[in-house]
KELUM-825706 format. One record per atom (N, C-alpha, C, O): residue number from 1; residue in three letters; atom name; x, y, z. Coordinates in Angstrom, 3 decimals, always signed. Layout:
BEGIN
REC  num  residuo  atomo  east  north  up
REC  NUM  Ala  CA  X  Y  Z
...
This chain:
BEGIN
REC  num  residuo  atomo  east  north  up
REC  1  Met  N  +26.609  -6.744  -31.906
REC  1  Met  CA  +27.855  -6.239  -32.137
REC  1  Met  C  +29.091  -6.288  -31.041
REC  1  Met  O  +28.955  -5.713  -29.961
REC  2  Ile  N  +30.424  -7.074  -31.404
REC  2  Ile  CA  +31.197  -7.285  -30.050
REC  2  Ile  C  +32.039  -6.028  -29.873
REC  2  Ile  O  +32.618  -5.929  -30.955
REC  3  Val  N  +32.434  -4.988  -29.083
REC  3  Val  CA  +33.367  -4.175  -29.061
REC  3  Val  C  +34.350  -4.383  -28.311
REC  3  Val  O  +33.995  -4.697  -27.175
REC  4  Arg  N  +35.725  -4.331  -28.503
REC  4  Arg  CA  +36.826  -4.875  -27.705
REC  4  Arg  C  +37.060  -3.142  -27.009
REC  4  Arg  O  +37.183  -2.009  -27.473
REC  5  Asp  N  +37.022  -3.840  -25.531
REC  5  Asp  CA  +37.626  -3.051  -24.617
REC  5  Asp  C  +38.657  -3.243  -23.859
REC  5  Asp  O  +38.693  -3.906  -22.822
REC  6  Asp  N  +39.501  -2.670  -24.365
REC  6  Asp  CA  +40.771  -3.246  -23.379
REC  6  Asp  C  +40.905  -2.626  -22.217
REC  6  Asp  O  +41.994  -2.992  -21.773
REC  7  Asn  N  +40.131  -1.495  -21.078
REC  7  Asn  CA  +40.494  -1.795  -19.917
REC  7  Asn  C  +39.063  -2.708  -19.524
REC  7  Asn  O  +38.903  -2.780  -18.305
REC  8  Leu  N  +38.428  -3.131  -20.013
REC  8  Leu  CA  +37.538  -3.824  -19.110
REC  8  Leu  C  +38.396  -5.573  -19.524
REC  8  Leu  O  +38.074  -6.580  -18.893
REC  9  Val  N  +39.167  -5.597  -20.341
REC  9  Val  CA  +39.803  -7.016  -20.802
REC  9  Val  C  +40.940  -7.167  -19.321
REC  9  Val  O  +41.065  -8.072  -18.496
REC  10  Glu  N  +41.537  -6.019  -19.459
REC  10  Glu  CA  +42.240  -5.752  -18.388
REC  10  Glu  C  +41.909  -6.106  -16.789
REC  10  Glu  O  +42.509  -6.762  -15.938
REC  11  Ser  N  +40.750  -5.402  -16.797
REC  11  Ser  CA  +40.325  -5.506  -15.334
REC  11  Ser  C  +39.083  -6.826  -14.941
REC  11  Ser  O  +38.325  -6.928  -13.976
REC  12  Leu  N  +39.330  -7.906  -16.408
REC  12  Leu  CA  +38.360  -9.084  -15.779
REC  12  Leu  C  +40.052  -9.863  -15.924
REC  12  Leu  O  +39.932  -11.018  -15.513
REC  13  Lys  N  +41.461  -9.603  -16.345
REC  13  Lys  CA  +42.271  -10.420  -15.699
REC  13  Lys  C  +42.932  -10.404  -14.899
REC  13  Lys  O  +43.850  -11.178  -14.627
REC  14  Arg  N  +42.441  -9.184  -14.200
REC  14  Arg  CA  +42.929  -8.874  -12.591
REC  14  Arg  C  +41.729  -9.687  -11.681
REC  14  Arg  O  +42.110  -10.446  -10.790
REC  15  Asn  N  +40.824  -9.574  -11.838
REC  15  Asn  CA  +39.812  -9.685  -10.770
REC  15  Asn  C  +38.284  -9.371  -11.753
REC  15  Asn  O  +37.880  -8.215  -11.881
REC  16  Phe  N  +37.862  -10.048  -12.117
REC  16  Phe  CA  +36.668  -10.051  -12.709
REC  16  Phe  C  +35.493  -9.471  -11.825
REC  16  Phe  O  +34.451  -9.065  -12.338
REC  17  Lys  N  +35.800  -9.454  -10.045
REC  17  Lys  CA  +34.838  -9.081  -9.299
REC  17  Lys  C  +35.030  -7.301  -9.069
REC  17  Lys  O  +34.214  -6.802  -8.294
REC  18  Gly  N  +36.103  -6.317  -9.733
REC  18  Gly  CA  +36.140  -5.509  -9.938
REC  18  Gly  C  +35.942  -4.661  -11.523
REC  18  Gly  O  +36.295  -3.556  -11.934
REC  19  Ala  N  +35.183  -5.835  -12.131
REC  19  Ala  CA  +35.436  -5.058  -13.354
REC  19  Ala  C  +33.888  -4.529  -13.853
REC  19  Ala  O  +32.899  -4.962  -13.262
REC  20  Glu  N  +33.796  -3.888  -14.604
REC  20  Glu  CA  +32.396  -2.947  -14.698
REC  20  Glu  C  +31.145  -3.797  -15.619
REC  20  Glu  O  +30.791  -3.707  -16.795
REC  21  Leu  N  +30.787  -4.461  -14.718
REC  21  Leu  CA  +30.021  -5.506  -15.341
REC  21  Leu  C  +28.329  -5.348  -14.909
REC  21  Leu  O  +27.975  -4.418  -14.184
REC  22  Val  N  +27.394  -6.313  -15.415
REC  22  Val  CA  +25.990  -6.088  -15.059
REC  22  Val  C  +26.013  -7.191  -14.568
REC  22  Val  O  +26.894  -8.010  -14.826
REC  23  Glu  N  +24.972  -7.415  -13.717
REC  23  Glu  CA  +24.848  -8.228  -12.660
REC  23  Glu  C  +24.772  -9.380  -12.974
REC  23  Glu  O  +25.041  -10.233  -12.129
REC  24  Arg  N  +24.350  -9.785  -14.397
REC  24  Arg  CA  +24.156  -11.173  -15.310
REC  24  Arg  C  +25.561  -11.697  -15.214
REC  24  Arg  O  +26.073  -12.614  -14.572
REC  25  Glu  N  +25.906  -11.012  -15.869
REC  25  Glu  CA  +27.348  -11.348  -16.227
REC  25  Glu  C  +28.292  -11.576  -15.261
REC  25  Glu  O  +29.167  -12.416  -15.468
REC  26  Arg  N  +28.238  -10.823  -14.015
REC  26  Arg  CA  +28.816  -10.922  -12.365
REC  26  Arg  C  +28.033  -12.672  -12.043
REC  26  Arg  O  +28.905  -13.538  -12.120
REC  27  Val  N  +27.315  -12.962  -11.878
REC  27  Val  CA  +26.667  -13.720  -11.421
REC  27  Val  C  +27.181  -14.731  -12.141
REC  27  Val  O  +27.502  -15.635  -11.369
REC  28  Gly  N  +27.441  -15.037  -13.425
REC  28  Gly  CA  +27.929  -16.220  -14.510
REC  28  Gly  C  +29.136  -16.475  -13.999
REC  28  Gly  O  +29.605  -17.553  -13.634
REC  29  Leu  N  +29.665  -15.271  -14.001
REC  29  Leu  CA  +31.477  -15.216  -13.655
REC  29  Leu  C  +31.354  -16.047  -12.182
REC  29  Leu  O  +31.781  -17.163  -11.886
REC  30  Ala  N  +30.762  -15.269  -11.549
REC  30  Ala  CA  +31.034  -15.976  -10.230
REC  30  Ala  C  +30.543  -17.351  -10.164
REC  30  Ala  O  +31.319  -18.122  -9.601
REC  31  Tyr  N  +29.390  -17.880  -10.619
REC  31  Tyr  CA  +29.256  -19.247  -10.715
REC  31  Tyr  C  +30.487  -20.311  -11.175
REC  31  Tyr  O  +30.997  -21.184  -10.473
REC  32  Ala  N  +30.835  -19.928  -12.722
REC  32  Ala  CA  +32.520  -20.522  -13.146
REC  32  Ala  C  +33.608  -20.148  -12.578
REC  32  Ala  O  +34.638  -20.684  -12.987
REC  33  Glu  N  +33.708  -19.188  -11.540
REC  33  Glu  CA  +34.838  -19.463  -10.718
REC  33  Glu  C  +34.694  -20.479  -9.579
REC  33  Glu  O  +35.616  -21.231  -9.264
REC  34  Lys  N  +33.256  -20.469  -8.856
REC  34  Lys  CA  +32.929  -21.572  -7.650
REC  34  Lys  C  +33.157  -23.079  -8.658
REC  34  Lys  O  +34.030  -23.907  -8.398
REC  35  Leu  N  +32.304  -23.189  -9.680
REC  35  Leu  CA  +32.629  -24.459  -10.375
REC  35  Leu  C  +34.001  -25.099  -10.652
REC  35  Leu  O  +34.373  -26.270  -10.581
REC  36  Ala  N  +34.708  -23.833  -11.028
REC  36  Ala  CA  +36.347  -24.502  -11.311
REC  36  Ala  C  +37.322  -24.820  -9.930
REC  36  Ala  O  +38.287  -25.584  -9.894
REC  37  Val  N  +36.640  -23.809  -8.556
REC  37  Val  CA  +37.587  -23.644  -7.617
REC  37  Val  C  +37.128  -24.430  -6.476
REC  37  Val  O  +37.776  -24.717  -5.470
REC  38  Arg  N  +35.875  -24.755  -6.777
REC  38  Arg  CA  +35.436  -25.147  -5.198
REC  38  Arg  C  +33.913  -25.705  -5.946
REC  38  Arg  O  +32.883  -25.032  -5.921
REC  39  Pro  N  +34.038  -27.112  -6.620
REC  39  Pro  CA  +32.821  -27.489  -7.448
REC  39  Pro  C  +32.163  -28.367  -6.266
REC  39  Pro  O  +30.945  -28.509  -6.375
REC  40  Ser  N  +32.746  -28.950  -5.208
REC  40  Ser  CA  +31.805  -29.539  -4.022
REC  40  Ser  C  +30.756  -28.625  -3.284
REC  40  Ser  O  +30.006  -29.128  -2.447
REC  41  Glu  N  +30.698  -27.220  -3.606
REC  41  Glu  CA  +30.315  -26.367  -2.838
REC  41  Glu  C  +28.645  -25.953  -3.957
REC  41  Glu  O  +27.527  -25.553  -3.631
REC  42  Val  N  +29.369  -26.365  -5.519
REC  42  Val  CA  +28.364  -25.870  -6.615
REC  42  Val  C  +26.765  -26.648  -5.823
REC  42  Val  O  +26.843  -27.826  -5.475
REC  43  Ser  N  +25.258  -25.783  -5.584
REC  43  Ser  CA  +23.828  -26.417  -5.352
REC  43  Ser  C  +23.098  -26.199  -6.575
REC  43  Ser  O  +23.673  -25.924  -7.628
REC  44  Arg  N  +21.950  -26.305  -6.474
REC  44  Arg  CA  +20.470  -26.260  -7.172
REC  44  Arg  C  +20.403  -24.765  -6.907
REC  44  Arg  O  +19.742  -24.094  -7.700
REC  45  Asp  N  +21.130  -24.038  -5.682
REC  45  Asp  CA  +20.691  -22.898  -5.451
REC  45  Asp  C  +21.355  -21.790  -6.853
REC  45  Asp  O  +20.854  -20.836  -7.447
REC  46  Asp  N  +22.557  -22.425  -6.954
REC  46  Asp  CA  +23.331  -21.806  -7.727
REC  46  Asp  C  +22.952  -21.675  -9.428
REC  46  Asp  O  +23.216  -20.728  -10.167
REC  47  Ile  N  +22.260  -22.935  -9.762
REC  47  Ile  CA  +21.153  -22.900  -10.843
REC  47  Ile  C  +20.387  -21.724  -11.156
REC  47  Ile  O  +20.188  -20.911  -12.059
REC  48  Glu  N  +19.938  -22.124  -9.580
REC  48  Glu  CA  +18.546  -20.936  -9.756
REC  48  Glu  C  +18.584  -19.604  -9.964
REC  48  Glu  O  +17.922  -18.935  -10.757
REC  49  His  N  +19.410  -19.271  -9.188
REC  49  His  CA  +20.386  -17.881  -9.374
REC  49  His  C  +20.627  -17.528  -10.641
REC  49  His  O  +20.277  -16.371  -10.876
REC  50  Leu  N  +21.103  -18.111  -11.556
REC  50  Leu  CA  +21.708  -18.287  -12.778
REC  50  Leu  C  +19.974  -17.696  -13.420
REC  50  Leu  O  +19.649  -16.680  -14.034
REC  51  Gln  N  +19.385  -18.578  -13.047
REC  51  Gln  CA  +18.372  -18.838  -14.042
REC  51  Gln  C  +17.723  -17.325  -13.925
REC  51  Gln  O  +17.483  -16.568  -14.865
REC  52  Ala  N  +17.471  -17.056  -12.322
REC  52  Ala  CA  +16.863  -15.652  -12.104
REC  52  Ala  C  +17.240  -14.581  -12.790
REC  52  Ala  O  +16.495  -13.720  -13.259
REC  53  Val  N  +18.729  -14.651  -12.864
REC  53  Val  CA  +19.239  -12.809  -13.764
REC  53  Val  C  +19.120  -13.209  -15.338
REC  53  Val  O  +19.386  -12.358  -16.187
REC  54  Gly  N  +18.588  -14.931  -15.825
REC  54  Gly  CA  +18.366  -14.392  -16.819
REC  54  Gly  C  +19.107  -15.375  -17.709
REC  54  Gly  O  +19.343  -14.995  -18.856
REC  55  Phe  N  +19.444  -16.402  -17.395
REC  55  Phe  CA  +20.750  -17.658  -17.971
REC  55  Phe  C  +19.593  -18.595  -18.733
REC  55  Phe  O  +18.812  -19.049  -17.898
REC  56  Ser  N  +19.364  -18.892  -19.732
REC  56  Ser  CA  +18.704  -20.092  -19.851
REC  56  Ser  C  +19.587  -21.192  -19.890
REC  56  Ser  O  +20.813  -21.098  -19.951
REC  57  Asp  N  +18.726  -22.567  -19.839
REC  57  Asp  CA  +19.195  -23.828  -19.463
REC  57  Asp  C  +20.478  -23.950  -20.618
REC  57  Asp  O  +21.555  -24.330  -20.159
REC  58  Glu  N  +20.442  -23.785  -21.414
REC  58  Glu  CA  +21.291  -24.146  -22.232
REC  58  Glu  C  +22.457  -23.298  -22.366
REC  58  Glu  O  +23.521  -23.705  -22.831
REC  59  Gln  N  +22.227  -21.963  -21.903
REC  59  Gln  CA  +23.272  -20.898  -21.431
REC  59  Gln  C  +24.122  -21.533  -20.527
REC  59  Gln  O  +25.312  -21.774  -20.732
REC  60  Ile  N  +23.156  -21.938  -19.004
REC  60  Ile  CA  +24.136  -22.653  -18.237
REC  60  Ile  C  +25.021  -23.805  -18.278
REC  60  Ile  O  +26.098  -24.076  -17.748
REC  61  Leu  N  +24.240  -24.391  -19.063
REC  61  Leu  CA  +25.453  -25.772  -19.984
REC  61  Leu  C  +26.437  -25.018  -20.585
REC  61  Leu  O  +27.497  -25.010  -19.960
REC  62  Asp  N  +26.414  -24.473  -21.463
REC  62  Asp  CA  +27.044  -24.015  -21.917
REC  62  Asp  C  +28.308  -23.174  -20.865
REC  62  Asp  O  +29.508  -23.110  -21.133
REC  63  Ile  N  +27.729  -22.683  -19.836
REC  63  Ile  CA  +29.093  -22.196  -18.746
REC  63  Ile  C  +29.614  -23.049  -18.185
REC  63  Ile  O  +30.693  -22.799  -17.647
REC  64  Ile  N  +28.955  -24.597  -18.082
REC  64  Ile  CA  +29.615  -25.543  -17.018
REC  64  Ile  C  +30.199  -26.571  -18.227
REC  64  Ile  O  +30.977  -27.386  -17.731
REC  65  Leu  N  +30.036  -26.734  -19.590
REC  65  Leu  CA  +30.809  -27.187  -20.212
REC  65  Leu  C  +32.420  -26.649  -20.370
REC  65  Leu  O  +33.424  -27.337  -20.187
REC  66  Ile  N  +32.366  -25.227  -20.761
REC  66  Ile  CA  +33.110  -24.378  -21.099
REC  66  Ile  C  +34.294  -24.197  -19.805
REC  66  Ile  O  +35.517  -24.310  -19.887
REC  67  Thr  N  +33.585  -23.930  -18.804
REC  67  Thr  CA  +34.517  -24.357  -17.130
REC  67  Thr  C  +34.994  -25.559  -17.115
REC  67  Thr  O  +36.216  -25.692  -17.169
REC  68  Gly  N  +34.177  -26.660  -17.043
REC  68  Gly  CA  +34.620  -28.106  -17.110
REC  68  Gly  C  +36.147  -28.240  -17.890
REC  68  Gly  O  +37.245  -28.645  -17.506
REC  69  Tyr  N  +35.683  -27.737  -19.063
REC  69  Tyr  CA  +36.565  -28.105  -19.990
REC  69  Tyr  C  +38.346  -27.609  -19.761
REC  69  Tyr  O  +39.330  -28.348  -19.707
REC  70  Phe  N  +38.277  -26.212  -19.669
REC  70  Phe  CA  +39.083  -25.064  -18.997
REC  70  Phe  C  +39.949  -25.793  -17.965
REC  70  Phe  O  +41.159  -25.994  -17.866
REC  71  Ser  N  +38.744  -26.152  -17.147
REC  71  Ser  CA  +39.572  -26.635  -15.703
REC  71  Ser  C  +40.431  -28.467  -15.907
REC  71  Ser  O  +41.353  -28.894  -15.212
REC  72  Tyr  N  +39.630  -29.304  -17.225
REC  72  Tyr  CA  +40.274  -29.998  -17.371
REC  72  Tyr  C  +41.894  -29.959  -17.861
REC  72  Tyr  O  +42.972  -30.434  -17.503
REC  73  Leu  N  +41.425  -29.199  -18.774
REC  73  Leu  CA  +42.894  -28.519  -19.698
REC  73  Leu  C  +43.834  -28.551  -18.908
REC  73  Leu  O  +44.864  -29.225  -18.928
REC  74  Asn  N  +43.276  -27.420  -17.835
REC  74  Asn  CA  +45.011  -26.859  -17.139
REC  74  Asn  C  +45.204  -27.691  -15.935
REC  74  Asn  O  +46.198  -27.501  -15.235
REC  75  Arg  N  +44.244  -28.691  -15.606
REC  75  Arg  CA  +45.010  -29.919  -14.534
REC  75  Arg  C  +45.987  -30.932  -15.173
REC  75  Arg  O  +46.953  -31.499  -14.663
REC  76  Leu  N  +45.351  -31.032  -16.751
REC  76  Leu  CA  +46.245  -31.839  -17.320
REC  76  Leu  C  +47.695  -31.308  -17.572
REC  76  Leu  O  +48.713  -31.956  -17.332
REC  77  Ala  N  +47.646  -29.873  -18.159
REC  77  Ala  CA  +48.810  -29.295  -18.334
REC  77  Ala  C  +49.893  -29.563  -16.782
REC  77  Ala  O  +50.998  -30.106  -16.762
REC  78  Asp  N  +49.224  -29.057  -15.760
REC  78  Asp  CA  +49.986  -29.142  -14.503
REC  78  Asp  C  +50.512  -30.243  -14.201
REC  78  Asp  O  +51.634  -30.339  -13.703
REC  79  Ala  N  +49.492  -31.538  -14.561
REC  79  Ala  CA  +50.214  -32.459  -14.400
REC  79  Ala  C  +51.477  -32.900  -15.146
REC  79  Ala  O  +52.536  -33.419  -14.794
REC  80  Leu  N  +50.983  -32.516  -16.255
REC  80  Leu  CA  +52.239  -33.128  -17.336
REC  80  Leu  C  +53.597  -32.022  -17.400
REC  80  Leu  O  +54.657  -32.057  -18.024
REC  81  Gly  N  +53.058  -31.140  -16.532
REC  81  Gly  CA  +54.398  -29.947  -16.331
REC  81  Gly  C  +54.624  -29.333  -17.261
REC  81  Gly  O  +55.792  -28.997  -17.460
REC  82  Val  N  +53.497  -28.922  -18.265
REC  82  Val  CA  +53.785  -28.076  -19.425
REC  82  Val  C  +53.843  -26.481  -18.459
REC  82  Val  O  +53.231  -26.086  -17.467
REC  83  Glu  N  +54.907  -25.878  -19.346
REC  83  Glu  CA  +55.071  -24.539  -19.120
REC  83  Glu  C  +53.855  -23.664  -19.697
REC  83  Glu  O  +53.153  -23.739  -20.706
REC  84  Arg  N  +53.932  -22.758  -18.537
REC  84  Arg  CA  +52.464  -21.461  -18.912
REC  84  Arg  C  +53.058  -20.455  -19.598
REC  84  Arg  O  +54.118  -19.941  -19.241
REC  85  Asp  N  +52.446  -20.143  -20.556
REC  85  Asp  CA  +52.637  -18.687  -21.800
REC  85  Asp  C  +52.274  -17.691  -21.009
REC  85  Asp  O  +51.112  -17.446  -20.685
REC  86  Val  N  +53.896  -16.684  -20.447
REC  86  Val  CA  +53.643  -15.596  -19.633
REC  86  Val  C  +52.787  -14.409  -20.496
REC  86  Val  O  +52.224  -13.502  -19.884
REC  87  Arg  N  +52.759  -14.467  -21.407
REC  87  Arg  CA  +52.364  -13.553  -22.034
REC  87  Arg  C  +50.669  -14.059  -21.858
REC  87  Arg  O  +49.831  -13.321  -22.376
REC  88  Ile  N  +50.413  -14.728  -21.468
REC  88  Ile  CA  +48.890  -15.497  -21.316
REC  88  Ile  C  +48.050  -15.517  -20.168
REC  88  Ile  O  +46.823  -15.423  -20.177
REC  89  Thr  N  +48.836  -15.653  -19.122
REC  89  Thr  CA  +48.563  -16.074  -17.775
REC  89  Thr  C  +48.687  -14.701  -17.099
REC  89  Thr  O  +47.961  -14.504  -16.124
REC  90  Ser  N  +49.736  -13.478  -17.603
REC  90  Ser  CA  +50.060  -12.249  -16.512
REC  90  Ser  C  +49.286  -11.432  -16.815
REC  90  Ser  O  +49.056  -11.341  -18.021
REC  91  Pro  N  +48.418  -10.320  -15.692
REC  91  Pro  CA  +48.150  -9.725  -16.294
REC  91  Pro  C  +48.714  -8.350  -16.745
REC  91  Pro  O  +48.150  -7.439  -17.351
REC  92  His  N  +49.999  -8.456  -16.275
REC  92  His  CA  +51.190  -7.061  -16.552
REC  92  His  C  +52.001  -7.085  -17.896
REC  92  His  O  +52.984  -6.394  -18.161
REC  93  Thr  N  +51.285  -8.182  -18.825
REC  93  Thr  CA  +52.332  -7.532  -19.673
REC  93  Thr  C  +51.313  -7.433  -21.292
REC  93  Thr  O  +51.809  -6.941  -22.305
């Protein structure tokens, strides 16, 4: 069952590193951030770390595909000059 935790959502919007997460969640988000922001630094060690905290190959592929898709869309929107909705991008709304 999924339970909405507004405090966690706000914490994740500000900076996931300060959010109350279990190690597995933190490792998954750190990998997604690295893949989106510094893709040339991603290595086999990152995949092994994900596997060590319990991610399956399918789950790792999901992280890669979702992160890549959102990175692509953001770059496309930036290149086209699409204005972002402040209600979505601002952690203070």
